C-alpha positions in Angstrom: 7.8 -31.2 -19.4 10.5 -28.5 -19.3 10.5 -28.6 -15.5 11.0 -32.4 -15.5 13.9 -32.1 -18.0 15.4 -29.4 -15.8 15.2 -31.4 -12.6 16.4 -34.5 -14.3 19.4 -32.7 -15.9 20.2 -31.1 -12.6 20.1 -34.5 -10.9 22.5 -36.0 -13.5 25.0 -33.2 -13.8 25.3 -32.2 -10.1 25.3 -35.4 -7.9 25.6 -33.2 -4.8 22.1 -32.0 -5.4 20.8 -35.5 -4.6 21.8 -35.3 -1.0 20.5 -31.7 -0.3 17.7 -31.2 2.1 15.4 -28.3 2.4 16.6 -26.0 5.1 14.3 -23.1 6.0 16.0 -19.8 6.6 16.0 -18.5 10.2 14.8 -15.2 8.8 11.5 -16.7 8.0 10.8 -17.2 11.7 11.4 -13.6 12.4 9.1 -12.2 9.7 5.8 -10.8 10.7 2.8 -11.7 8.5 0.6 -8.7 7.6 -2.7 -10.5 7.1 -4.7 -7.5 5.9 -2.0 -6.7 3.3 -1.9 -10.4 2.2 -5.7 -10.5 1.8 -5.7 -7.2 -0.1 -3.0 -8.4 -2.5 -4.8 -11.7 -3.0 -8.1 -10.0 -3.8 -6.5 -7.6 -6.3 -4.6 -10.5 -7.9 -7.8 -12.4 -8.2 -9.5 -9.4 -9.8 -6.6 -9.0 -12.2 -6.7 -12.6 -13.3 -10.5 -12.3 -13.8 -9.9 -9.2 -16.0 -7.4 -11.2 -18.1 -9.9 -14.1 -18.4 -12.6 -11.7 -19.6 -10.3 -10.3 -22.3 -10.1 -6.8 -20.8 -7.2 -4.6 -22.0 -4.0 -6.0 -20.4 -2.1 -2.7 -19.8 -5.1 -0.8 -18.3 -5.9 -3.8 -16.0 -2.4 -4.0 -14.7 -2.1 -0.3 -14.1 -5.4 -0.2 -12.3 -4.4 -3.1 -10.1 -1.0 -1.5 -9.3 -2.7 1.9 -8.6 -5.1 0.2 -6.1 -2.2 -1.3 -4.2 -0.2 1.9 -4.2 -3.1 4.1 -3.1 -4.2 1.9 -0.3 -0.7 1.1 1.0 0.4 1.6 4.6 4.1 1.0 3.9 6.2 4.2 3.7 7.4 5.0 0.1 11.1 5.2 1.0 11.0 1.6 2.3 9.7 0.4 -1.0 12.1 2.6 -3.1 15.0 1.4 -1.0 14.3 -2.2 -2.0 14.1 -1.5 -5.7 17.0 -2.9 -7.8 17.7 0.3 -9.8 20.6 -1.1 -11.7 18.5 -3.8 -13.2 15.7 -1.3 -14.1 18.2 1.0 -15.8 19.6 -2.0 -17.8 16.2 -3.2 -18.8 15.2 0.4 -19.9 18.3 0.5 -22.0 17.4 -2.8 -23.7 14.0 -1.4 -24.7 15.7 1.8 -26.0 18.1 -0.4 -28.1 15.1 -2.4 -29.3 13.3 0.7 -30.5 16.5 1.9 -32.3 16.8 -1.4 -34.1 13.1 -1.3 -35.2 13.5 2.3 -36.4 16.6 1.5 -38.5 15.0 -1.7 -39.8 18.2 -3.6 -39.2 16.5 -7.0 -39.0 14.4 -6.8 -42.2 16.7 -9.4 -43.9 15.7 -11.9 -41.2 12.0 -11.9 -42.3 12.6 -14.8 -44.7 14.0 -17.0 -41.9 11.2 -16.2 -39.5 8.7 -17.7 -41.9 10.1 -21.2 -41.2 9.6 -22.9 -37.7 13.2 -23.9 -37.3 14.4 -20.4 -38.4 12.0 -18.7 -36.0 13.1 -20.8 -33.1 16.8 -20.3 -34.0 16.6 -16.5 -34.4 14.5 -16.3 -31.2 17.1 -18.2 -29.3 20.0 -16.0 -30.7 18.3 -12.7 -30.1 17.1 -13.7 -26.6 20.7 -14.2 -25.5 21.9 -11.0 -27.1 19.3 -8.5 -25.9 17.3 -10.7 -23.4 14.0 -12.5 -24.3 11.5 -9.8 -23.7 13.1 -7.2 -26.1 13.6 -10.1 -28.6 9.9 -10.7 -28.7 9.2 -7.0 -29.3 11.6 -7.1 -32.3 10.3 -10.3 -33.8 6.6 -9.7 -33.4 6.4 -7.4 -36.4 7.5 -10.2 -38.7 4.6 -12.6 -37.6 1.1 -12.3 -39.1 -1.7 -11.8 -36.6 -3.4 -15.1 -37.6 -0.2 -17.3 -37.5 -1.0 -19.2 -34.3 1.8 -21.7 -34.7 4.4 -18.9 -35.1 3.1 -17.0 -32.0 3.3 -20.2 -30.0 6.9 -20.9 -31.2 7.9 -17.3 -30.4 6.4 -17.4 -26.9 7.9 -20.8 -26.1 11.2 -20.2 -27.8 11.9 -16.9 -26.1 11.0 -18.3 -22.7 13.1 -21.5 -23.0 16.0 -19.8 -24.8 16.3 -17.6 -21.7 17.9 -20.6 -20.0 20.9 -20.7 -22.4 23.0 -18.0 -20.9 22.9 -15.6 -18.0 21.9 -12.8 -20.4 19.0 -14.7 -21.9 16.6 -13.5 -19.2 16.6 -10.7 -16.6 15.4 -13.3 -14.1 18.8 -15.0 -14.5 20.6 -11.9 -13.5 18.3 -11.3 -10.6 19.0 -14.9 -9.4 22.7 -14.4 -9.7 22.6 -11.1 -7.7 20.5 -12.8 -5.0 22.9 -15.7 -4.8 25.9 -13.4 -4.6 24.2 -11.5 -1.7 23.8 -14.8 0.1 27.5 -15.7 -0.4 27.0 -18.0 -3.3 28.5 -17.3 -6.8 28.7 -19.0 -10.1 30.2 -17.8 -13.4 28.9 -17.3 -16.9 30.4 -20.6 -18.0 29.0 -22.4 -14.9 25.5 -21.4 -16.1 26.4 -22.1 -19.8 27.4 -25.7 -18.9 23.9 -26.4 -17.6 22.0 -24.0 -20.0 23.2 -25.4 -23.3 21.9 -29.0 -22.9 18.7 -27.8 -21.2 17.9 -25.3 -23.9 18.6 -27.7 -26.7 16.4 -30.4 -25.1 13.5 -28.0 -24.3 13.6 -26.3 -27.7 13.6 -29.8 -29.3 10.5 -30.8 -27.3 8.9 -27.5 -28.2 9.4 -28.0 -32.0 8.0 -31.6 -31.8 5.0 -30.5 -29.7 4.0 -27.5 -31.7 5.1 -28.2 -35.3 5.0 -32.0 -35.8 
């Protein structure tokens, strides 16, 4: 539903999109497919998804899958490290440090009353997600939600994901996309994104509330 709303809004707000056609990058023709590596990654991914389905510990499963790929790699480490976006990693690490500080100082305790109500939970999730990004926002709010409150957990998961569309800071994925676009010679501002993000976020959060609460 959210994807349909996004495509529809994009179609309405940006008429030039209607005439665009898919244009494969010439770089794709020059790329060499490493079939053994592809097969290995697919098998490890399948094993990881199976572990998730069986209810095995998430962190240990992910670490084991990553370790298998790292140990059996044939690509030189410096090639992998060169491709890492270190600035984003440092920023994301800083967000988690900030999150822990806020938890330790109990700065959000007064919000506990609002989180008990569906509208309040969605609103606070949307605000926090666009101040400190959606993943740290979830880490902050999870302590206010009882373990057996299924509806609240669904609202938190959906709200933090969809609120990430509001501004560029709502999700690290937005920043990655902006950097990738800039490297390709395309740029758009914070307000360009906001113009599209506000109506999209309001619509998708509205659908979320109706779907989960009503």
